[in-house]
C-alpha positions in Angstrom: 0.7 -123.0 47.5 -2.9 -121.8 47.3 -5.1 -124.7 47.7 -7.4 -125.4 44.8 -11.0 -124.6 45.2 -13.5 -127.3 45.3 -17.1 -127.9 44.3 -19.1 -128.0 47.6 -21.3 -131.0 46.1 -19.0 -133.2 44.4 -15.8 -132.5 46.5 -13.6 -132.2 43.7 -13.4 -130.5 40.4 -15.4 -132.2 37.4 -13.0 -134.4 35.3 -13.2 -137.0 32.8 -16.4 -136.4 30.8 -16.5 -133.5 28.3 -20.1 -132.2 29.3 -22.7 -131.5 26.9 -20.9 -128.7 25.2 -17.6 -130.9 25.0 -19.4 -133.6 23.2 -21.2 -131.5 20.7 -17.8 -129.7 19.9 -16.0 -133.2 19.6 -18.8 -134.5 17.4 -18.3 -131.5 15.3 -14.5 -132.0 15.1 -14.9 -135.6 14.5 -17.3 -135.0 11.5 -15.1 -132.5 9.9 -11.9 -134.8 10.4 -14.1 -137.7 9.0 -15.1 -135.9 6.0 -11.7 -134.5 5.3 -10.0 -137.9 5.8 -12.5 -139.6 3.4 -12.2 -136.8 0.9 -8.3 -136.9 0.8 -8.4 -140.8 0.8 -10.8 -140.9 -2.1 -8.7 -138.4 -4.0 -5.4 -140.4 -3.3 -6.8 -143.7 -4.4 -8.1 -142.1 -7.7 -4.8 -140.3 -8.3 -2.8 -143.5 -7.4 -5.0 -145.5 -9.6 -4.7 -143.2 -12.6 -0.9 -142.5 -12.0 -0.1 -146.2 -11.9 -2.2 -146.9 -15.0 -0.4 -144.2 -16.8 3.0 -145.5 -15.9 2.1 -149.1 -16.8 0.6 -148.1 -20.2 3.9 -146.1 -20.7 5.8 -149.3 -20.0 3.6 -151.3 -22.4 4.2 -148.7 -25.0 7.9 -149.0 -24.6 7.6 -152.7 -24.7 5.8 -152.5 -28.1 8.3 -150.2 -29.4 11.1 -152.5 -28.6 9.1 -155.4 -30.4 8.5 -153.4 -33.5 12.2 -152.5 -33.6 13.0 -156.3 -33.4 10.4 -157.2 -36.1 11.8 -154.4 -38.4 15.3 -156.0 -38.1 13.9 -159.3 -39.0 12.0 -157.8 -42.0 15.3 -155.8 -43.1 17.1 -159.3 -43.0 14.7 -161.3 -44.9 13.1 -158.6 -47.2 9.7 -160.3 -46.9 7.4 -161.1 -43.8 6.9 -164.7 -44.9 10.6 -165.6 -44.4 11.2 -163.1 -41.6 12.6 -164.4 -38.3 10.4 -163.0 -35.6 11.9 -165.1 -32.7 13.4 -162.1 -31.0 10.2 -160.2 -31.1 8.5 -163.1 -29.7 10.8 -163.3 -26.9 10.5 -159.6 -26.0 6.6 -160.1 -26.0 6.7 -163.4 -24.1 9.1 -161.7 -21.4 6.5 -158.9 -20.9 3.7 -161.6 -20.7 2.0 -160.3 -23.8 0.3 -162.0 -26.8 2.2 -160.7 -30.0 0.4 -160.1 -33.4 2.4 -158.9 -36.2 0.6 -157.4 -39.5 1.7 -156.3 -42.8 1.3 -152.9 -44.5 -2.2 -154.2 -45.7 -3.0 -154.9 -42.0 -3.0 -158.7 -43.1 -2.0 -160.7 -39.9 1.5 -162.3 -41.0 2.2 -163.9 -37.4 0.9 -164.1 -33.9 1.8 -165.9 -30.6 -1.7 -166.5 -29.5 -1.3 -170.2 -29.8 -4.1 -170.7 -32.4 -3.4 -172.4 -35.6 -0.2 -174.1 -36.7 3.2 -172.5 -35.5 6.3 -172.2 -37.8 9.7 -173.2 -36.9 10.1 -169.9 -34.8 7.1 -170.4 -32.7 4.8 -168.0 -34.4 1.4 -169.1 -35.7 1.2 -168.8 -39.5 -1.5 -168.0 -42.0 -2.6 -164.8 -43.5 -6.0 -163.0 -42.5 -7.6 -160.0 -41.3 -7.7 -159.6 -37.5 -8.4 -157.0 -35.0 -6.5 -156.4 -31.9 -5.7 -160.0 -31.3 -7.3 -162.5 -29.1 -6.5 -161.3 -25.6 -8.6 -159.3 -23.4 -6.2 -157.2 -21.2 -4.6 -154.0 -22.0 -3.0 -153.5 -25.2 -0.2 -151.5 -27.0 0.8 -151.3 -30.6 3.8 -149.7 -32.8 4.4 -149.4 -36.4 7.3 -151.4 -38.1 9.4 -149.0 -39.9 12.2 -150.0 -42.4 14.1 -147.4 -44.4 11.6 -144.7 -43.5 8.7 -146.7 -44.8 6.0 -148.6 -42.6 6.0 -152.0 -43.6 3.7 -153.3 -41.0 2.9 -153.0 -37.3 3.0 -155.1 -33.9 0.3 -155.5 -31.3 0.7 -156.6 -27.9 -2.3 -157.7 -25.6 -1.1 -158.0 -21.9 -2.6 -160.1 -19.3 -5.6 -158.7 -17.5 -3.7 -158.7 -14.0 -0.7 -156.8 -15.5 0.2 -154.0 -12.9 -2.4 -154.9 -10.5 0.1 -155.8 -7.7 1.6 -152.5 -7.6 -1.9 -150.8 -7.4 -2.8 -153.2 -4.4 0.3 -152.2 -2.6 -0.5 -148.5 -3.1 -4.0 -148.9 -2.2 -3.0 -150.6 1.0 -0.5 -147.8 2.1 -3.2 -145.2 1.2 -5.8 -147.0 3.4 -3.5 -147.4 6.3 -2.3 -143.8 6.0 -6.1 -142.8 6.1 -6.8 -144.9 9.3 -3.7 -143.3 10.8 -4.7 -139.8 9.8 -8.2 -140.3 11.2 -7.1 -141.6 14.5 -4.7 -138.6 14.7 -7.5 -136.3 14.0 -9.8 -137.6 16.4 -6.9 -137.6 19.1 -6.3 -133.9 18.2 -10.0 -133.1 18.3 -10.5 -134.7 21.8 -7.4 -132.7 23.1 -8.6 -129.5 21.7 -12.2 -129.9 22.9 -10.8 -130.7 26.6 -8.7 -127.6 26.3 -11.6 -125.5 25.1 -14.2 -127.0 27.5 -12.2 -127.6 30.7 -11.9 -123.8 31.6 -15.7 -123.3 30.9 -16.6 -126.4 33.1 -14.3 -125.0 35.8 -15.8 -121.6 35.7 -19.1 -123.1 36.0 -18.2 -125.3 39.0 -16.8 -122.2 40.5 -19.9 -120.2 40.1 -21.9 -123.0 41.6 -19.6 -123.2 44.6 -19.9 -119.4 45.0 -23.7 -119.5 44.8 -23.4 -122.2 47.5 -21.8 -120.0 49.8 -18.0 -120.9 49.3 -16.6 -117.5 48.9 -12.9 -118.6 48.6 -13.7 -120.6 45.4 -11.7 -119.3 42.4 -11.3 -120.7 39.0 -7.5 -119.9 38.9 -7.0 -120.9 35.4 -4.0 -120.0 33.3 -5.4 -120.4 29.8 -4.5 -118.4 26.6 -6.6 -115.9 24.9 -10.3 -115.1 25.5 -10.7 -118.2 27.7 -7.9 -116.8 30.1 -9.4 -113.4 30.0 -12.7 -114.9 30.9 -11.2 -116.8 33.9 -9.3 -113.8 35.2 -12.4 -111.6 34.9 -14.5 -114.1 36.7 -11.9 -114.3 39.5 -11.8 -110.6 39.7 -15.5 -110.5 39.9 -15.4 -113.1 42.7 -12.8 -111.1 44.6 -15.1 -108.0 44.2 -18.0 -109.9 45.5 -16.1 -111.1 48.5 -14.5 -107.7 49.3 -18.2 -106.2 49.0 -19.5 -108.8 51.5 -16.5 -108.3 53.9 -17.1 -104.6 53.7 -20.9 -105.2 54.5 -19.8 -107.4 57.5 -17.1 -104.8 58.5 -19.7 -102.0 58.4 -22.3 -103.9 60.5 -19.5 -104.5 63.0 -18.5 -100.9 63.0 -22.0 -99.7 63.4 -22.7 -102.1 66.2 -19.3 -100.9 67.9 -20.0 -97.4 67.5 -23.6 -97.3 68.7 -23.1 -99.6 71.6 -21.6 -97.0 74.0 -24.0 -94.0 73.4 -26.9 -96.3 73.4 -25.9 -98.0 76.6 -25.3 -94.4 78.3 -28.6 -93.2 76.8 -30.5 -96.3 78.1 -28.9 -96.2 81.4 -29.9 -92.6 82.0 -33.3 -93.2 80.8 -33.9 -95.9 83.1 -32.5 -93.9 86.0 -35.2 -91.4 85.2 -37.9 -94.0 84.8 -37.1 -95.8 88.1 -36.7 -92.5 89.9 -33.0 -92.8 90.9 -32.3 -89.3 89.5 -34.3 -86.2 89.0 -34.9 -84.9 85.4 -32.8 -81.8 85.8 -31.9 -79.6 83.0 -28.4 -80.8 83.2 -29.3 -84.5 83.1 -31.6 -84.1 80.1 -29.0 -82.1 78.3 -26.5 -84.9 78.9 -29.0 -87.4 77.4 -29.7 -85.1 74.4 -26.1 -84.9 73.7 -25.9 -88.5 73.5 -28.8 -88.7 71.2 -27.1 -86.0 69.0 -23.9 -88.2 69.1 -25.9 -91.2 68.0 -27.5 -89.1 65.0 -24.1 -87.9 64.0 -22.6 -91.4 64.0 -25.5 -92.8 61.9 -24.9 -89.8 59.5 -21.2 -90.3 59.3 -21.7 -94.2 58.8 -24.1 -93.4 56.2 -21.6 -91.1 54.3 -18.8 -93.6 54.6 -21.0 -96.3 53.0 -21.8 -93.8 50.2 -18.2 -93.1 49.7 -17.2 -96.7 49.6 -19.4 -97.1 46.6 -18.8 -93.8 45.1 -16.7 -95.5 42.5 -20.0 -96.7 40.8 -22.0 -93.6 41.3 -19.4 -90.7 40.2 -21.0 -88.2 37.8 -17.8 -87.1 36.1 -17.3 -83.8 34.3 -14.6 -81.2 33.8 -14.4 -79.2 37.1 -12.3 -76.2 37.9 -10.5 -77.3 41.1 -9.7 -73.8 42.1 -13.2 -72.6 42.1 -14.4 -75.7 43.9 -11.9 -75.1 46.7 -13.0 -71.6 47.0 -16.6 -72.5 47.1 -16.0 -75.2 49.8 -13.8 -72.8 51.9 -16.7 -70.0 51.7 -19.2 -72.5 52.8 -17.2 -73.7 55.8 -15.9 -70.3 56.7 -18.6 -69.6 59.4 -17.8 -72.9 61.1 -14.1 -72.0 61.1 -14.6 -68.4 62.4 -16.9 -69.8 65.1 -14.1 -71.9 66.2 -11.8 -68.9 66.3 -9.7 -69.7 63.4 -8.3 -67.3 60.8 -9.1 -68.3 57.3 -6.9 -67.7 54.2 -7.0 -68.9 50.7 -4.0 -69.0 48.3 -5.8 -69.7 44.7 -3.6 -71.4 42.1 -4.1 -71.3 38.4 -7.3 -70.0 37.0 -9.3 -72.9 35.4 -7.5 -75.7 37.2 -9.4 -78.5 35.4 -9.7 -82.0 36.7 -12.2 -84.6 35.8 -14.3 -85.2 38.7 -17.7 -85.4 40.4 -18.1 -81.8 41.8 -20.5 -82.8 44.6 -18.1 -85.5 45.9 -15.0 -83.4 45.8 -17.1 -80.6 47.5 -17.9 -83.1 50.3 -14.2 -84.2 50.7 -12.9 -80.6 50.9 -15.6 -79.8 53.4 -14.7 -82.8 55.6 -11.0 -81.6 55.6 -12.2 -78.2 56.8 -14.6 -79.5 59.4 -11.8 -81.7 60.7 -9.5 -78.6 60.9 -12.2 -76.6 62.6 -12.6 -79.4 65.2 -9.1 -79.9 66.1 -7.4 -76.5 65.9 -7.3 -73.9 68.9 -8.9 -70.6 68.8 -6.4 -68.2 67.1 -4.9 -70.5 64.7 -4.7 -69.9 61.1 -6.2 -72.2 58.3 -4.7 -71.7 54.7 -6.3 -73.4 51.7 -3.9 -73.6 48.7 -4.5 -74.8 45.2 -1.6 -75.6 42.8 -0.8 -77.9 39.8 2.1 -80.1 38.3 2.3 -81.3 35.0 0.3 -84.4 35.9 -1.5 -83.6 39.1 -3.8 -80.8 40.7 -3.4 -80.2 44.4 -5.4 -78.8 47.2 -3.6 -78.3 50.6 -5.4 -77.5 54.0 -2.7 -76.3 56.2 -3.3 -75.2 59.9 -1.1 -73.8 62.8 -2.8 -76.2 65.3 -1.3 -78.6 67.7 -0.5 -81.2 64.9 -0.7 -84.9 64.9 1.6 -87.2 66.8 4.1 -89.0 64.5 2.8 -92.4 65.6 -0.7 -91.5 64.7 0.1 -90.1 61.1 -0.3 -93.5 59.3 -3.8 -94.1 60.7 -5.5 -90.7 60.4 -7.5 -91.9 57.3 -8.3 -95.4 58.7 -12.1 -96.0 59.1 -13.3 -95.6 62.8 -9.8 -94.9 64.1 -9.7 -92.2 66.7 -6.5 -90.7 68.0 -5.9 -88.5 70.9 -7.3 -85.4 69.2 -10.5 -87.3 68.1 -11.0 -88.7 71.6 -10.7 -85.5 73.2 -13.1 -83.8 70.7 -15.4 -86.8 70.8 -14.9 -87.4 67.1 -16.4 -90.5 65.2 -13.1 -91.3 63.4 -15.0 -91.5 60.0 -14.6 -88.0 58.3 -11.2 -88.5 57.0 -12.2 -92.1 56.0 -14.8 -90.7 53.8 -12.2 -88.3 52.3 -9.8 -91.2 51.5 -12.5 -93.2 49.8 -13.9 -90.3 47.8 -10.5 -89.3 46.6 -9.5 -92.6 45.7 -12.6 -93.3 43.8 -11.4 -90.2 41.6 -7.9 -92.0 41.0 -6.3 -89.5 43.4 -4.6 -89.6 46.9 -4.8 -87.8 50.3 -1.8 -87.6 52.7 -1.3 -85.9 56.2 1.9 -84.4 57.4 2.7 -82.8 60.7 5.9 -80.9 62.0 7.5 -81.5 65.4 6.4 -78.1 66.4 2.8 -78.6 65.5 0.7 -77.6 62.3 -1.0 -80.0 60.1 -0.9 -80.3 56.4 -3.6 -82.3 54.6 -2.8 -82.7 50.8 -5.3 -83.9 48.2 -3.8 -84.8 44.9 -5.9 -85.7 41.6 -4.8 -86.5 38.3 -5.1 -83.8 35.6 -6.7 -84.7 32.2 -4.5 -84.8 28.9 -4.3 -81.5 27.3 -6.7 -81.0 24.4 -6.7 -78.7 21.4 -8.9 -76.1 22.9 -9.6 -75.2 26.5 -13.0 -75.3 28.0 -14.7 -72.0 28.6 -16.0 -70.7 31.9 -19.5 -72.0 31.0 -18.2 -75.5 30.8 -17.0 -75.6 34.5 -19.3 -77.7 36.5 -20.6 -75.9 39.6 -21.0 -78.0 42.8 -24.5 -78.7 43.5 -25.9 -78.0 47.1 -26.4 -81.2 49.0 -29.8 -81.9 50.2 -28.8 -82.6 53.9 -26.9 -80.4 56.2 -23.2 -80.9 56.2 -22.4 -82.1 59.8 -18.7 -81.5 60.8 -16.7 -84.6 60.7 -13.9 -85.7 63.0 -10.8 -88.1 62.7 
């Protein structure tokens, strides 16, 4: 398992605290949760109060209706209120913990159970008089007394002040407990969400500090959903690119030291011999030293081109390029070099306007390196053929020769940087030219391969992706012509 990266200062990843951003987010979530719970609790309490009050009032009204029915039965049996037996009505009222007042049709009190005045044999206070709603101070309910379709009086019930409060207290207790539980749950969820949101940010920040402190292996390695996961993966990819760039820089420095060490040592030894008088400055000796100086210059140029090729991905000037015309132009430019080496040059152009999206200068440089490599390693009298062709998805340029070929064990390495096979060592090649070709072609999203038969001959094939077909083709005026490089194109070797 890959070890977790660590912070160079603390030694471990930050944990526990939320950090300033996390605290602000948690405070915001907590305020929203508290406000929501408070609003819902208030609404629940008010709604419960009103609901229970309405239900209790309905119960009181039903009790008043039953008492009125009992009073009607008593009036119907006696015919008048003064002799009516209201004990049943009184019992119903007493059972509901209410004070009963009975009035006749003229709204005169004929009986009540408030306990004031004298009571008759049925337990009701007698006496006639005009009263209001009775002597109680609690909630009340009233109902008419109807006999034979005529209203002969009314009953009024005044209930005790604490009637129904027990149920309301229970309901309020449950609502308050539910509000406390909801608030605790909301705060817990807020804490969890805040940690989930801020932990990747805190970890990425710690990784950035570790990278800045020199720990190049530090990575966030966060598997988070959504944008936070995308941010973590993009950060790790950026860290990988930085690490690769630094490795390439170190590798280039080592390559430069390795390649320059031998010619510099030879040149220094020769100059010291001349300085100390051990050898005479003959033309042959001076020519040898001059060759060493030329080799140094060529290696420096090659390394410079390799460095440019490795960064070509960020410096490409892409346009629609006619690959057939570009191959013909590169061949015409290198033809004097090829003919000087005693080679016969042939071209087999492919489709007219074989368009690719590429940097014309960079492709021109890559093709020139392929041709220079061929000129360096072929024998006088060999033939070089440059062919362009196309498939539905790719455009191809093939540089084939009838030279001695490449050994099978060397084929996988011909595009490696600073790798020199038997051919390159024989011709004093730097091992950079084909590495430059590979970097340039890869930067265009293409590939380059090498093949050689058992009887000799080498075929170098460059493949580039073709753009998707459009409604109208590009005219000749839209084809990008290769620009002439400002420096001379020095032949490159494997």
